[in-house]
C-alpha positions in Angstrom: -4.6 43.3 -9.5 -4.0 39.5 -11.1 -4.8 36.2 -9.8 -2.7 33.4 -11.0 -4.3 29.9 -10.6 -3.7 26.6 -9.6 -4.6 24.0 -11.5 -4.4 20.4 -9.9 -4.8 17.9 -12.5 -6.4 15.0 -10.7 -5.9 11.4 -11.8 -8.8 9.0 -12.9 -10.3 8.7 -9.3 -10.1 11.7 -8.8 -6.9 12.4 -6.4 -5.0 15.7 -7.8 -2.1 14.8 -9.0 1.2 16.7 -9.2 3.3 15.2 -10.9 4.6 12.1 -13.3 7.9 10.1 -12.9 8.5 7.1 -14.9 4.8 5.5 -14.2 4.5 6.9 -11.2 1.3 10.1 -10.7 2.1 11.7 -7.9 0.6 14.3 -4.9 2.1 16.5 -2.9 2.4 18.4 0.4 4.6 20.8 2.0 8.2 18.6 1.5 6.2 14.5 1.8 4.6 13.4 -1.7 2.0 10.3 -1.9 1.8 8.5 -4.6 -2.0 8.1 -6.1 -1.6 6.0 -8.7 0.3 3.9 -10.8 0.5 4.0 -14.6 3.0 1.4 -15.5 2.3 -2.5 -16.8 4.3 -4.1 -15.4 3.2 -6.6 -13.0 7.1 -6.9 -10.4 7.5 -3.2 -9.7 9.6 -1.5 -7.2 8.0 1.6 -5.4 10.0 4.4 -5.2 11.3 6.5 -1.7 11.8 9.3 -3.6 10.6 11.2 -6.4 12.5 14.4 -7.6 14.2 15.5 -4.1 10.5 14.6 -2.4 10.5 11.8 0.0 7.8 9.6 -0.8 5.8 9.0 2.7 2.2 7.7 1.4 0.0 5.5 -1.4 -3.5 6.8 -1.0 -6.5 4.7 -1.7 -7.0 2.6 -4.7 -3.2 4.2 -5.7 -2.4 0.7 -7.7 -6.0 -1.5 -8.1 -6.8 -2.1 -10.7 -7.7 -5.3 -13.0 -5.0 -4.2 -15.7 -2.5 -4.2 -13.7 -2.4 -7.5 -11.6 0.6 -7.3 -9.6 2.2 -10.0 -8.0 5.3 -8.6 -6.5 5.5 -5.0 -5.2 8.4 -3.6 -3.1 7.0 -1.3 -0.1 10.1 1.7 0.7 10.8 2.4 4.4 10.0 5.7 3.1 6.0 4.7 3.4 4.1 5.2 6.2 0.3 5.2 5.6 -1.0 2.6 2.5 -4.9 4.1 1.7 -7.8 2.0 1.7 -8.0 -0.2 -1.6 -4.3 0.3 -2.5 -3.7 -3.2 -3.5 -7.7 -4.6 -4.0 -7.6 -7.2 -7.0 -4.0 -8.0 -7.5 -2.3 -11.1 -7.4 -0.3 -10.9 -4.8 0.5 -14.3 -3.0 3.1 -12.7 -0.7 3.8 -9.0 0.5 5.9 -7.4 3.7 4.9 -4.7 5.1 7.7 -1.7 6.2 7.9 -1.2 10.3 7.6 2.6 9.3 3.9 2.1 7.9 1.8 3.1 11.5 -1.6 2.8 9.3 -2.9 0.6 6.4 -6.8 1.8 4.9 -9.3 -0.3 4.6 -9.2 -3.5 1.8 -6.1 -1.8 0.8 -4.8 -5.6 0.5 -8.2 -8.2 -0.9 -9.3 -9.9 -3.5 -4.6 -11.2 -3.3 -3.9 -14.8 -3.2 -2.0 -14.0 -0.2 -0.4 -16.3 1.5 2.2 -15.0 3.2 2.8 -11.2 5.3 5.5 -10.4 7.5 4.3 -6.8 9.0 6.4 -4.4 11.7 4.0 -3.3 14.8 1.2 -1.8 15.7 0.3 -1.2 12.8 -3.2 0.9 12.3 -4.9 -1.4 10.1 -9.0 -1.2 9.2 -11.5 -2.7 7.5 -12.6 -6.7 7.1 -13.7 -8.7 4.3 -14.7 -11.9 3.4 -11.5 -12.7 1.8 -7.8 -13.8 3.7 -7.3 -10.1 3.6 -9.3 -9.9 6.6 -8.4 -12.5 7.7 -4.8 -12.4 8.4 -6.6 -8.8 10.2 -8.5 -10.2 11.8 -5.3 -12.8 13.4 -3.1 -9.4 13.4 -5.6 -7.5 15.5 -5.9 -10.9 18.2 -2.5 -11.0 18.7 -1.9 -6.9 19.6 -1.1 -6.6 15.9 2.5 -8.3 16.9 5.6 -7.2 14.5 6.5 -10.3 12.3 5.4 -13.5 9.1 2.2 -14.6 9.1 1.5 -17.0 6.9 -1.9 -18.3 5.3 -2.1 -22.3 5.0 -5.2 -24.7 5.7 -7.5 -21.6 5.2 -5.7 -21.0 8.2 -3.5 -17.9 9.5 -1.2 -18.4 11.6 1.8 -15.8 13.4 5.3 -17.4 12.2 8.0 -15.8 13.4 9.0 -12.3 15.1 10.9 -9.7 13.0 14.6 -9.8 12.9 15.7 -6.7 13.8 
């Protein structure tokens, strides 16, 4: 009897990856996939909602975390339900829209970015307080009962600006 082993490549941070489409390395779990690593050089990116017929539901830890990316803009699709630890840390994002579909945001997911505006859905579970403006956002979002809307950072203070209109 012979046994065939399936070997999955690992990316730079050790996550198994099943494939690469355009500049996105992905890993499969059942009928869903997660972005494992971004290998592109664009600073303005659109994360796809599907790859090869599979719905993308997650962005894993450190998927876009790397000094060489310097992302200035990212569009996160409604298919995403979780964003991993340090997923977008150390970039140049000044504003981000986190879709209503996201219900989990890992520790320091957007740390070390010059964020001035965050639009987010209600009840996203957030983790980790950092000493930068992402940490300040996590604090006000939590103290505001994780209310959906737009949060603005001006004069060193985060304020709740408005509710999302759906």
